[in-house]
All heavy atoms as TSV, in Angstrom:
chain	resi	resn	atom	element	x	y	z
A	1	MET	N	N	103.302	103.114	103.913
A	1	MET	CA	C	102.149	102.831	103.105
A	1	MET	C	C	102.485	101.641	102.208
A	1	MET	O	O	103.494	101.648	101.521
A	1	MET	CB	C	101.785	104.065	102.282
A	1	MET	CG	C	100.632	103.859	101.346
A	1	MET	SD	S	100.170	105.398	100.541
A	1	MET	CE	C	98.671	105.707	101.396
A	2	TYR	N	N	101.651	100.604	102.252
A	2	TYR	CA	C	101.876	99.407	101.443
A	2	TYR	C	C	101.052	99.440	100.168
A	2	TYR	O	O	99.885	99.839	100.183
A	2	TYR	CB	C	101.493	98.153	102.230
A	2	TYR	CG	C	102.483	97.773	103.282
A	2	TYR	CD1	C	102.330	98.213	104.586
A	2	TYR	CD2	C	103.569	96.968	102.973
A	2	TYR	CE1	C	103.239	97.862	105.566
A	2	TYR	CE2	C	104.481	96.606	103.944
A	2	TYR	CZ	C	104.311	97.055	105.241
A	2	TYR	OH	O	105.211	96.705	106.211
A	3	TRP	N	N	101.670	99.002	99.096
A	3	TRP	CA	C	101.015	98.834	97.804
A	3	TRP	C	C	101.213	97.384	97.391
A	3	TRP	O	O	102.333	96.904	97.330
A	3	TRP	CB	C	101.624	99.772	96.760
A	3	TRP	CG	C	101.430	101.202	97.094
A	3	TRP	CD1	C	102.232	101.984	97.880
A	3	TRP	CD2	C	100.351	102.034	96.687
A	3	TRP	NE1	N	101.726	103.247	97.980
A	3	TRP	CE2	C	100.562	103.316	97.251
A	3	TRP	CE3	C	99.229	101.834	95.892
A	3	TRP	CZ2	C	99.689	104.373	97.052
A	3	TRP	CZ3	C	98.362	102.893	95.691
A	3	TRP	CH2	C	98.598	104.145	96.267
A	4	ILE	N	N	100.118	96.665	97.135
A	4	ILE	CA	C	100.206	95.248	96.792
A	4	ILE	C	C	99.910	95.039	95.313
A	4	ILE	O	O	99.056	95.718	94.740
A	4	ILE	CB	C	99.258	94.402	97.665
A	4	ILE	CG1	C	99.473	92.920	97.403
A	4	ILE	CG2	C	97.816	94.800	97.468
A	4	ILE	CD1	C	98.797	92.013	98.403
A	5	TRP	N	N	100.650	94.121	94.710
A	5	TRP	CA	C	100.482	93.821	93.287
A	5	TRP	C	C	99.241	92.979	93.073
A	5	TRP	O	O	99.104	91.884	93.601
A	5	TRP	CB	C	101.707	93.085	92.754
A	5	TRP	CG	C	101.570	92.698	91.325
A	5	TRP	CD1	C	101.406	91.438	90.819
A	5	TRP	CD2	C	101.582	93.561	90.180
A	5	TRP	NE1	N	101.321	91.471	89.458
A	5	TRP	CE2	C	101.423	92.770	89.038
A	5	TRP	CE3	C	101.696	94.933	90.028
A	5	TRP	CZ2	C	101.384	93.302	87.760
A	5	TRP	CZ3	C	101.659	95.459	88.752
A	5	TRP	CH2	C	101.508	94.655	87.639
A	6	HIS	N	N	98.288	93.525	92.328
A	6	HIS	CA	C	97.105	92.812	91.844
A	6	HIS	C	C	97.079	93.062	90.350
A	6	HIS	O	O	96.810	94.189	89.926
A	6	HIS	CB	C	95.807	93.339	92.473
A	6	HIS	CG	C	95.592	92.879	93.871
A	6	HIS	ND1	N	95.225	91.595	94.190
A	6	HIS	CD2	C	95.692	93.535	95.051
A	6	HIS	CE1	C	95.108	91.491	95.497
A	6	HIS	NE2	N	95.394	92.655	96.041
A	7	GLU	N	N	97.416	92.032	89.583
A	7	GLU	CA	C	97.520	92.166	88.129
A	7	GLU	C	C	96.356	92.979	87.589
A	7	GLU	O	O	95.223	92.703	87.943
A	7	GLU	CB	C	97.538	90.774	87.497
A	7	GLU	CG	C	97.813	90.796	86.045
A	7	GLU	CD	C	99.163	90.163	85.712
A	7	GLU	OE1	O	99.809	89.583	86.571
A	7	GLU	OE2	O	99.541	90.293	84.563
A	8	PRO	N	N	96.540	94.013	86.822
A	8	PRO	CA	C	97.764	94.462	86.165
A	8	PRO	C	C	98.421	95.675	86.837
A	8	PRO	O	O	99.217	96.364	86.211
A	8	PRO	CB	C	97.263	94.856	84.787
A	8	PRO	CG	C	95.926	95.479	85.065
A	8	PRO	CD	C	95.368	94.679	86.228
A	9	ALA	N	N	98.082	95.972	88.109
A	9	ALA	CA	C	98.626	97.193	88.727
A	9	ALA	C	C	98.745	97.023	90.242
A	9	ALA	O	O	98.206	96.082	90.818
A	9	ALA	CB	C	97.709	98.379	88.427
A	10	PHE	N	N	99.451	97.955	90.881
A	10	PHE	CA	C	99.531	97.991	92.333
A	10	PHE	C	C	98.295	98.677	92.886
A	10	PHE	O	O	97.788	99.628	92.301
A	10	PHE	CB	C	100.774	98.763	92.787
A	10	PHE	CG	C	102.046	97.995	92.625
A	10	PHE	CD1	C	102.838	98.185	91.514
A	10	PHE	CD2	C	102.444	97.080	93.583
A	10	PHE	CE1	C	104.011	97.479	91.357
A	10	PHE	CE2	C	103.614	96.372	93.439
A	10	PHE	CZ	C	104.398	96.573	92.318
A	11	ARG	N	N	97.832	98.193	94.038
A	11	ARG	CA	C	96.691	98.805	94.713
A	11	ARG	C	C	97.052	99.032	96.174
A	11	ARG	O	O	97.775	98.236	96.764
A	11	ARG	CB	C	95.472	97.890	94.619
A	11	ARG	CG	C	95.041	97.698	93.183
A	11	ARG	CD	C	93.649	97.154	93.097
A	11	ARG	NE	N	93.300	97.053	91.687
A	11	ARG	CZ	C	92.851	95.970	91.100
A	11	ARG	NH1	N	92.677	94.871	91.804
A	11	ARG	NH2	N	92.563	95.966	89.826
A	12	SER	N	N	96.517	100.086	96.728
A	12	SER	CA	C	96.793	100.409	98.126
A	12	SER	C	C	96.253	99.310	99.029
A	12	SER	O	O	95.136	98.831	98.845
A	12	SER	CB	C	96.124	101.742	98.469
A	12	SER	OG	O	96.350	102.037	99.817
A	13	MET	N	N	97.064	98.903	100.006
A	13	MET	CA	C	96.663	97.868	100.944
A	13	MET	C	C	95.996	98.535	102.133
A	13	MET	O	O	96.449	99.578	102.594
A	13	MET	CB	C	97.899	97.092	101.398
A	13	MET	CG	C	97.610	95.970	102.353
A	13	MET	SD	S	99.127	95.165	102.908
A	13	MET	CE	C	99.457	94.108	101.522
A	14	ASP	N	N	94.944	97.937	102.644
A	14	ASP	CA	C	94.220	98.479	103.791
A	14	ASP	C	C	94.927	98.154	105.091
A	14	ASP	O	O	94.297	97.794	106.066
A	14	ASP	CB	C	92.793	97.920	103.836
A	14	ASP	CG	C	91.937	98.466	102.717
A	14	ASP	OD1	O	92.265	99.543	102.203
A	14	ASP	OD2	O	90.949	97.804	102.357
A	15	GLN	N	N	96.237	98.278	105.109
A	15	GLN	CA	C	97.040	98.003	106.300
A	15	GLN	C	C	97.207	99.294	107.079
A	15	GLN	O	O	97.766	100.250	106.572
A	15	GLN	CB	C	98.396	97.443	105.875
A	15	GLN	CG	C	99.262	97.007	107.001
A	15	GLN	CD	C	98.722	95.777	107.707
A	15	GLN	OE1	O	97.954	95.012	107.149
A	15	GLN	NE2	N	99.102	95.608	108.933
A	16	ARG	N	N	96.760	99.316	108.294
A	16	ARG	CA	C	96.856	100.515	109.105
A	16	ARG	C	C	97.677	100.232	110.353
A	16	ARG	O	O	97.139	100.118	111.434
A	16	ARG	CB	C	95.464	100.993	109.488
A	16	ARG	CG	C	94.546	101.150	108.299
A	16	ARG	CD	C	93.855	102.471	108.334
A	16	ARG	NE	N	92.781	102.595	107.367
A	16	ARG	CZ	C	92.942	102.812	106.093
A	16	ARG	NH1	N	94.122	102.873	105.595
A	16	ARG	NH2	N	91.925	102.958	105.279
A	17	GLU	N	N	98.987	100.133	110.168
A	17	GLU	CA	C	99.862	99.800	111.282
A	17	GLU	C	C	100.313	101.018	112.062
A	17	GLU	O	O	100.892	100.882	113.110
A	17	GLU	CB	C	101.107	99.066	110.775
A	17	GLU	CG	C	100.835	97.652	110.378
A	17	GLU	CD	C	102.106	96.892	110.144
A	17	GLU	OE1	O	103.141	97.250	110.735
A	17	GLU	OE2	O	102.072	95.947	109.368
A	18	GLY	N	N	100.117	102.203	111.580
A	18	GLY	CA	C	100.616	103.391	112.251
A	18	GLY	C	C	102.062	103.642	111.873
A	18	GLY	O	O	102.579	103.085	110.922
A	19	SER	N	N	102.710	104.467	112.633
A	19	SER	CA	C	104.088	104.848	112.340
A	19	SER	C	C	105.043	103.692	112.584
A	19	SER	O	O	104.894	102.937	113.528
A	19	SER	CB	C	104.506	106.029	113.210
A	19	SER	OG	O	103.723	107.146	112.898
A	20	VAL	N	N	106.018	103.593	111.715
A	20	VAL	CA	C	107.086	102.611	111.877
A	20	VAL	C	C	108.371	103.385	112.055
A	20	VAL	O	O	108.674	104.286	111.289
A	20	VAL	CB	C	107.174	101.687	110.641
A	20	VAL	CG1	C	108.351	100.737	110.773
A	20	VAL	CG2	C	105.871	100.928	110.450
A	21	PHE	N	N	109.122	103.056	113.090
A	21	PHE	CA	C	110.376	103.750	113.351
A	21	PHE	C	C	111.425	103.366	112.324
A	21	PHE	O	O	111.338	102.325	111.689
A	21	PHE	CB	C	110.868	103.445	114.768
A	21	PHE	CG	C	109.928	103.941	115.823
A	21	PHE	CD1	C	109.121	103.053	116.507
A	21	PHE	CD2	C	109.836	105.291	116.113
A	21	PHE	CE1	C	108.239	103.508	117.483
A	21	PHE	CE2	C	108.970	105.751	117.079
A	21	PHE	CZ	C	108.155	104.854	117.768
A	22	THR	N	N	112.440	104.180	112.181
A	22	THR	CA	C	113.483	103.985	111.181
A	22	THR	C	C	114.107	102.603	111.260
A	22	THR	O	O	114.264	101.925	110.250
A	22	THR	CB	C	114.570	105.066	111.331
A	22	THR	OG1	O	113.945	106.338	111.255
A	22	THR	CG2	C	115.600	104.955	110.239
A	23	LEU	N	N	114.468	102.140	112.450
A	23	LEU	CA	C	115.094	100.839	112.602
A	23	LEU	C	C	114.136	99.716	112.193
A	23	LEU	O	O	114.529	98.775	111.510
A	23	LEU	CB	C	115.580	100.622	114.034
A	23	LEU	CG	C	116.287	99.294	114.308
A	23	LEU	CD1	C	117.498	99.127	113.380
A	23	LEU	CD2	C	116.711	99.209	115.753
A	24	GLU	N	N	112.871	99.811	112.588
A	24	GLU	CA	C	111.880	98.803	112.210
A	24	GLU	C	C	111.714	98.751	110.695
A	24	GLU	O	O	111.623	97.675	110.113
A	24	GLU	CB	C	110.532	99.101	112.857
A	24	GLU	CG	C	110.508	98.893	114.355
A	24	GLU	CD	C	109.167	99.291	114.928
A	24	GLU	OE1	O	108.186	98.564	114.690
A	24	GLU	OE2	O	109.116	100.333	115.598
A	25	LEU	N	N	111.660	99.906	110.065
A	25	LEU	CA	C	111.527	99.964	108.614
A	25	LEU	C	C	112.747	99.349	107.937
A	25	LEU	O	O	112.615	98.561	107.006
A	25	LEU	CB	C	111.339	101.408	108.150
A	25	LEU	CG	C	111.192	101.624	106.649
A	25	LEU	CD1	C	110.006	100.842	106.096
A	25	LEU	CD2	C	111.040	103.100	106.349
A	26	ALA	N	N	113.938	99.659	108.428
A	26	ALA	CA	C	115.165	99.089	107.871
A	26	ALA	C	C	115.158	97.571	108.004
A	26	ALA	O	O	115.523	96.859	107.062
A	26	ALA	CB	C	116.383	99.684	108.560
A	27	GLN	N	N	114.722	97.053	109.146
A	27	GLN	CA	C	114.668	95.602	109.346
A	27	GLN	C	C	113.698	94.953	108.373
A	27	GLN	O	O	113.995	93.905	107.808
A	27	GLN	CB	C	114.261	95.279	110.783
A	27	GLN	CG	C	115.350	95.551	111.780
A	27	GLN	CD	C	114.890	95.381	113.215
A	27	GLN	OE1	O	113.743	95.682	113.551
A	27	GLN	NE2	N	115.787	94.903	114.059
A	28	ARG	N	N	112.554	95.570	108.150
A	28	ARG	CA	C	111.585	95.011	107.196
A	28	ARG	C	C	112.167	94.951	105.794
A	28	ARG	O	O	112.019	93.961	105.096
A	28	ARG	CB	C	110.308	95.850	107.184
A	28	ARG	CG	C	109.483	95.666	108.415
A	28	ARG	CD	C	108.213	96.444	108.311
A	28	ARG	NE	N	107.511	96.364	109.586
A	28	ARG	CZ	C	106.252	96.702	109.736
A	28	ARG	NH1	N	105.560	97.128	108.718
A	28	ARG	NH2	N	105.687	96.605	110.915
A	29	LEU	N	N	112.826	96.026	105.374
A	29	LEU	CA	C	113.388	96.066	104.028
A	29	LEU	C	C	114.545	95.080	103.879
A	29	LEU	O	O	114.710	94.464	102.825
A	29	LEU	CB	C	113.837	97.473	103.682
A	29	LEU	CG	C	112.702	98.480	103.503
A	29	LEU	CD1	C	113.268	99.882	103.371
A	29	LEU	CD2	C	111.838	98.125	102.315
A	30	LEU	N	N	115.358	94.924	104.904
A	30	LEU	CA	C	116.484	93.998	104.838
A	30	LEU	C	C	116.037	92.539	104.886
A	30	LEU	O	O	116.706	91.670	104.335
A	30	LEU	CB	C	117.482	94.287	105.961
A	30	LEU	CG	C	118.245	95.598	105.803
A	30	LEU	CD1	C	119.034	95.899	107.066
A	30	LEU	CD2	C	119.155	95.556	104.587
A	31	ASP	N	N	114.915	92.251	105.523
A	31	ASP	CA	C	114.400	90.879	105.575
A	31	ASP	C	C	113.896	90.413	104.219
A	31	ASP	O	O	113.859	89.233	103.947
A	31	ASP	CB	C	113.282	90.749	106.609
A	31	ASP	CG	C	113.805	90.731	108.026
A	31	ASP	OD1	O	115.014	90.517	108.203
A	31	ASP	OD2	O	112.992	90.929	108.945
A	32	HIS	N	N	113.491	91.321	103.367
A	32	HIS	CA	C	113.011	91.059	102.019
A	32	HIS	C	C	111.595	90.484	101.990
A	32	HIS	O	O	110.930	90.523	100.979
A	32	HIS	CB	C	113.982	90.159	101.250
A	32	HIS	CG	C	113.731	90.112	99.776
A	32	HIS	ND1	N	113.901	91.202	98.968
A	32	HIS	CD2	C	113.316	89.116	98.983
A	32	HIS	CE1	C	113.597	90.870	97.724
A	32	HIS	NE2	N	113.242	89.615	97.703
A	33	TYR	N	N	111.139	89.921	103.110
A	33	TYR	CA	C	109.784	89.384	103.214
A	33	TYR	C	C	109.139	89.938	104.471
A	33	TYR	O	O	109.816	90.235	105.449
A	33	TYR	CB	C	109.781	87.855	103.305
A	33	TYR	CG	C	110.291	87.173	102.064
A	33	TYR	CD1	C	111.590	86.702	102.000
A	33	TYR	CD2	C	109.471	86.997	100.958
A	33	TYR	CE1	C	112.068	86.071	100.864
A	33	TYR	CE2	C	109.940	86.373	99.820
A	33	TYR	CZ	C	111.231	85.917	99.768
A	33	TYR	OH	O	111.705	85.300	98.642
A	34	THR	N	N	107.810	90.048	104.444
A	34	THR	CA	C	107.067	90.468	105.625
A	34	THR	C	C	105.753	89.708	105.657
A	34	THR	O	O	105.247	89.280	104.618
A	34	THR	CB	C	106.822	91.994	105.643
A	34	THR	OG1	O	106.313	92.364	106.924
A	34	THR	CG2	C	105.851	92.440	104.568
A	35	VAL	N	N	105.203	89.530	106.838
A	35	VAL	CA	C	103.912	88.864	107.000
A	35	VAL	C	C	102.925	89.907	107.505
A	35	VAL	O	O	103.153	90.553	108.527
A	35	VAL	CB	C	104.004	87.685	107.988
A	35	VAL	CG1	C	102.631	87.057	108.196
A	35	VAL	CG2	C	105.000	86.650	107.488
A	36	LEU	N	N	101.847	90.059	106.761
A	36	LEU	CA	C	100.790	91.009	107.114
A	36	LEU	C	C	99.455	90.287	107.018
A	36	LEU	O	O	99.143	89.708	105.977
A	36	LEU	CB	C	100.795	92.208	106.161
A	36	LEU	CG	C	102.088	93.016	106.071
A	36	LEU	CD1	C	102.031	93.963	104.888
A	36	LEU	CD2	C	102.303	93.780	107.360
A	37	GLY	N	N	98.694	90.308	108.072
A	37	GLY	CA	C	97.383	89.668	108.048
A	37	GLY	C	C	97.448	88.184	107.731
A	37	GLY	O	O	96.543	87.648	107.091
A	38	GLY	N	N	98.530	87.515	108.152
A	38	GLY	CA	C	98.667	86.084	107.918
A	38	GLY	C	C	99.152	85.697	106.535
A	38	GLY	O	O	99.262	84.520	106.230
A	39	LYS	N	N	99.443	86.665	105.692
A	39	LYS	CA	C	99.948	86.399	104.337
A	39	LYS	C	C	101.384	86.883	104.230
A	39	LYS	O	O	101.759	87.873	104.858
A	39	LYS	CB	C	99.096	87.111	103.289
A	39	LYS	CG	C	97.674	86.605	103.235
A	39	LYS	CD	C	96.890	87.336	102.168
A	39	LYS	CE	C	95.448	86.844	102.147
A	39	LYS	NZ	N	94.660	87.566	101.153
A	40	THR	N	N	102.193	86.175	103.429
A	40	THR	CA	C	103.594	86.542	103.247
A	40	THR	C	C	103.746	87.362	101.976
A	40	THR	O	O	103.203	87.001	100.930
A	40	THR	CB	C	104.480	85.285	103.156
A	40	THR	OG1	O	104.294	84.516	104.341
A	40	THR	CG2	C	105.952	85.658	103.023
A	41	TYR	N	N	104.490	88.459	102.097
A	41	TYR	CA	C	104.716	89.353	100.962
A	41	TYR	C	C	106.208	89.557	100.743
A	41	TYR	O	O	106.977	89.634	101.698
A	41	TYR	CB	C	104.066	90.717	101.209
A	41	TYR	CG	C	102.561	90.644	101.316
A	41	TYR	CD1	C	101.938	90.499	102.538
A	41	TYR	CD2	C	101.769	90.722	100.171
A	41	TYR	CE1	C	100.560	90.421	102.636
A	41	TYR	CE2	C	100.389	90.646	100.257
A	41	TYR	CZ	C	99.790	90.497	101.492
A	41	TYR	OH	O	98.432	90.418	101.580
A	42	GLU	N	N	106.593	89.655	99.480
A	42	GLU	CA	C	107.965	89.956	99.086
A	42	GLU	C	C	108.033	91.427	98.720
A	42	GLU	O	O	107.173	91.941	97.997
A	42	GLU	CB	C	108.352	89.109	97.879
A	42	GLU	CG	C	109.702	89.427	97.302
A	42	GLU	CD	C	110.005	88.609	96.053
A	42	GLU	OE1	O	109.080	88.016	95.471
A	42	GLU	OE2	O	111.171	88.587	95.667
A	43	PHE	N	N	109.056	92.124	99.226
A	43	PHE	CA	C	109.241	93.518	98.853
A	43	PHE	C	C	109.786	93.585	97.428
A	43	PHE	O	O	110.777	92.936	97.104
A	43	PHE	CB	C	110.215	94.229	99.795
A	43	PHE	CG	C	109.633	94.501	101.145
A	43	PHE	CD1	C	110.059	93.796	102.251
A	43	PHE	CD2	C	108.660	95.464	101.313
A	43	PHE	CE1	C	109.514	94.037	103.500
A	43	PHE	CE2	C	108.104	95.719	102.554
A	43	PHE	CZ	C	108.545	94.995	103.658
A	44	ILE	N	N	109.157	94.368	96.579
A	44	ILE	CA	C	109.623	94.537	95.205
A	44	ILE	C	C	110.490	95.784	95.116
A	44	ILE	O	O	111.581	95.753	94.582
A	44	ILE	CB	C	108.437	94.596	94.234
A	44	ILE	CG1	C	107.687	93.266	94.301
A	44	ILE	CG2	C	108.903	94.913	92.828
A	44	ILE	CD1	C	106.448	93.194	93.492
A	45	TYR	N	N	109.993	96.892	95.634
A	45	TYR	CA	C	110.798	98.110	95.742
A	45	TYR	C	C	110.132	99.071	96.710
A	45	TYR	O	O	109.014	98.845	97.146
A	45	TYR	CB	C	111.079	98.758	94.385
A	45	TYR	CG	C	109.879	99.189	93.585
A	45	TYR	CD1	C	109.342	100.465	93.706
A	45	TYR	CD2	C	109.285	98.339	92.662
A	45	TYR	CE1	C	108.254	100.872	92.964
A	45	TYR	CE2	C	108.184	98.732	91.921
A	45	TYR	CZ	C	107.686	99.991	92.070
A	45	TYR	OH	O	106.600	100.391	91.337
A	46	SER	N	N	110.863	100.113	97.050
A	46	SER	CA	C	110.346	101.118	97.973
A	46	SER	C	C	110.682	102.504	97.444
A	46	SER	O	O	111.650	102.684	96.716
A	46	SER	CB	C	110.938	100.925	99.366
A	46	SER	OG	O	112.333	100.988	99.312
A	47	VAL	N	N	109.853	103.464	97.840
A	47	VAL	CA	C	110.030	104.847	97.410
A	47	VAL	C	C	109.819	105.757	98.610
A	47	VAL	O	O	108.845	105.610	99.350
A	47	VAL	CB	C	109.011	105.217	96.293
A	47	VAL	CG1	C	109.127	106.681	95.908
A	47	VAL	CG2	C	109.177	104.329	95.083
A	48	LEU	N	N	110.731	106.684	98.808
A	48	LEU	CA	C	110.611	107.668	99.875
A	48	LEU	C	C	109.944	108.921	99.332
A	48	LEU	O	O	110.360	109.457	98.305
A	48	LEU	CB	C	111.996	108.024	100.431
A	48	LEU	CG	C	112.044	109.171	101.439
A	48	LEU	CD1	C	111.258	108.808	102.697
A	48	LEU	CD2	C	113.474	109.525	101.767
A	49	ASP	N	N	108.879	109.366	100.004
A	49	ASP	CA	C	108.206	110.615	99.645
A	49	ASP	C	C	108.561	111.632	100.737
A	49	ASP	O	O	107.905	111.677	101.784
A	49	ASP	CB	C	106.697	110.412	99.570
A	49	ASP	CG	C	105.957	111.651	99.120
A	49	ASP	OD1	O	106.536	112.765	99.195
A	49	ASP	OD2	O	104.799	111.524	98.697
A	50	PRO	N	N	109.615	112.430	100.522
A	50	PRO	CA	C	110.070	113.343	101.579
A	50	PRO	C	C	109.061	114.439	101.913
A	50	PRO	O	O	109.018	114.907	103.041
A	50	PRO	CB	C	111.366	113.921	101.026
A	50	PRO	CG	C	111.338	113.692	99.569
A	50	PRO	CD	C	110.446	112.518	99.332
A	51	GLN	N	N	108.239	114.836	100.959
A	51	GLN	CA	C	107.258	115.886	101.234
A	51	GLN	C	C	106.189	115.403	102.207
A	51	GLN	O	O	105.774	116.133	103.100
A	51	GLN	CB	C	106.629	116.376	99.941
A	51	GLN	CG	C	107.615	117.127	99.069
A	51	GLN	CD	C	106.994	117.549	97.749
A	51	GLN	OE1	O	106.034	116.950	97.283
A	51	GLN	NE2	N	107.556	118.583	97.146
A	52	LEU	N	N	105.716	114.167	102.029
A	52	LEU	CA	C	104.699	113.612	102.924
A	52	LEU	C	C	105.305	112.858	104.102
A	52	LEU	O	O	104.572	112.404	104.986
A	52	LEU	CB	C	103.770	112.669	102.150
A	52	LEU	CG	C	102.919	113.310	101.057
A	52	LEU	CD1	C	102.086	112.264	100.347
A	52	LEU	CD2	C	102.024	114.392	101.653
A	53	LYS	N	N	106.650	112.701	104.079
A	53	LYS	CA	C	107.366	111.956	105.110
A	53	LYS	C	C	106.828	110.543	105.240
A	53	LYS	O	O	106.532	110.051	106.331
A	53	LYS	CB	C	107.311	112.691	106.442
A	53	LYS	CG	C	108.005	114.026	106.406
A	53	LYS	CD	C	107.981	114.706	107.738
A	53	LYS	CE	C	108.687	116.059	107.624
A	53	LYS	NZ	N	108.633	116.803	108.865
A	54	LYS	N	N	106.676	109.868	104.091
A	54	LYS	CA	C	106.175	108.499	104.044
A	54	LYS	C	C	107.066	107.653	103.148
A	54	LYS	O	O	107.691	108.162	102.222
A	54	LYS	CB	C	104.752	108.445	103.491
A	54	LYS	CG	C	103.724	109.044	104.405
A	54	LYS	CD	C	102.347	108.759	103.912
A	54	LYS	CE	C	101.352	109.310	104.922
A	54	LYS	NZ	N	100.020	108.840	104.669
A	55	VAL	N	N	107.094	106.368	103.456
A	55	VAL	CA	C	107.775	105.405	102.603
A	55	VAL	C	C	106.696	104.533	101.971
A	55	VAL	O	O	105.823	103.997	102.672
A	55	VAL	CB	C	108.752	104.523	103.415
A	55	VAL	CG1	C	109.367	103.453	102.530
A	55	VAL	CG2	C	109.839	105.387	104.046
A	56	HIS	N	N	106.726	104.411	100.668
A	56	HIS	CA	C	105.790	103.566	99.936
A	56	HIS	C	C	106.489	102.238	99.679
A	56	HIS	O	O	107.558	102.196	99.065
A	56	HIS	CB	C	105.384	104.221	98.612
A	56	HIS	CG	C	104.647	105.509	98.811
A	56	HIS	ND1	N	103.277	105.565	98.900
A	56	HIS	CD2	C	105.097	106.769	98.969
A	56	HIS	CE1	C	102.913	106.829	99.086
A	56	HIS	NE2	N	104.003	107.574	99.135
A	57	LEU	N	N	105.895	101.157	100.175
A	57	LEU	CA	C	106.465	99.829	100.044
A	57	LEU	C	C	105.623	99.026	99.050
A	57	LEU	O	O	104.437	98.809	99.285
A	57	LEU	CB	C	106.497	99.131	101.401
A	57	LEU	CG	C	107.276	99.880	102.484
A	57	LEU	CD1	C	106.993	99.255	103.847
A	57	LEU	CD2	C	108.748	99.855	102.171
A	58	PHE	N	N	106.234	98.607	97.977
A	58	PHE	CA	C	105.550	97.856	96.934
A	58	PHE	C	C	105.852	96.374	97.138
A	58	PHE	O	O	107.021	95.976	97.167
A	58	PHE	CB	C	105.994	98.328	95.558
A	58	PHE	CG	C	105.546	99.743	95.278
A	58	PHE	CD1	C	106.299	100.821	95.724
A	58	PHE	CD2	C	104.380	99.997	94.597
A	58	PHE	CE1	C	105.894	102.130	95.489
A	58	PHE	CE2	C	103.957	101.297	94.355
A	58	PHE	CZ	C	104.717	102.360	94.800
A	59	VAL	N	N	104.802	95.575	97.325
A	59	VAL	CA	C	104.953	94.167	97.670
A	59	VAL	C	C	104.138	93.275	96.746
A	59	VAL	O	O	103.217	93.736	96.071
A	59	VAL	CB	C	104.555	93.912	99.136
A	59	VAL	CG1	C	105.425	94.702	100.105
A	59	VAL	CG2	C	103.083	94.225	99.388
A	60	LYS	N	N	104.490	91.988	96.765
A	60	LYS	CA	C	103.771	90.977	95.996
A	60	LYS	C	C	103.581	89.780	96.905
A	60	LYS	O	O	104.528	89.344	97.575
A	60	LYS	CB	C	104.590	90.589	94.762
A	60	LYS	CG	C	103.928	89.546	93.906
A	60	LYS	CD	C	104.782	89.246	92.695
A	60	LYS	CE	C	104.120	88.203	91.835
A	60	LYS	NZ	N	104.934	87.886	90.659
A	61	GLU	N	N	102.364	89.221	96.946
A	61	GLU	CA	C	102.092	88.057	97.791
A	61	GLU	C	C	102.834	86.835	97.246
A	61	GLU	O	O	102.897	86.637	96.027
A	61	GLU	CB	C	100.596	87.769	97.830
A	61	GLU	CG	C	100.226	86.685	98.814
A	61	GLU	CD	C	98.731	86.464	98.941
A	61	GLU	OE1	O	97.945	87.328	98.504
A	61	GLU	OE2	O	98.356	85.421	99.470
A	62	VAL	N	N	103.429	86.061	98.151
A	62	VAL	CA	C	104.173	84.864	97.766
A	62	VAL	C	C	103.789	83.704	98.665
A	62	VAL	O	O	103.306	83.888	99.776
A	62	VAL	CB	C	105.707	85.089	97.845
A	62	VAL	CG1	C	106.171	86.107	96.837
A	62	VAL	CG2	C	106.137	85.490	99.235
A	63	ASP	N	N	104.012	82.490	98.161
A	63	ASP	CA	C	103.839	81.265	98.931
A	63	ASP	C	C	105.210	80.705	99.228
A	63	ASP	O	O	105.959	80.390	98.306
A	63	ASP	CB	C	103.026	80.223	98.163
A	63	ASP	CG	C	101.569	80.615	98.020
A	63	ASP	OD1	O	101.014	81.165	98.986
A	63	ASP	OD2	O	100.996	80.381	96.942
A	64	LEU	N	N	105.575	80.621	100.487
A	64	LEU	CA	C	106.884	80.063	100.860
A	64	LEU	C	C	106.731	78.701	101.456
A	64	LEU	O	O	105.840	78.350	102.076
A	64	LEU	CB	C	107.601	80.993	101.852
A	64	LEU	CG	C	107.977	82.367	101.308
A	64	LEU	CD1	C	108.645	83.195	102.393
A	64	LEU	CD2	C	108.924	82.242	100.144
């Protein structure tokens, strides 16, 4: 689940990619940047929710 920074708070992103496997998720986090919908985002932090079995990814749009 992606959360994007829109001043002054994070908002849920309408990204519906489906399940991401462990290796794919690790690669995204290690890359530090990801491209979604043609925009580049920097990972700020991530949180694991073990009860829902989801990873919350907090990102901020950047211009590279």
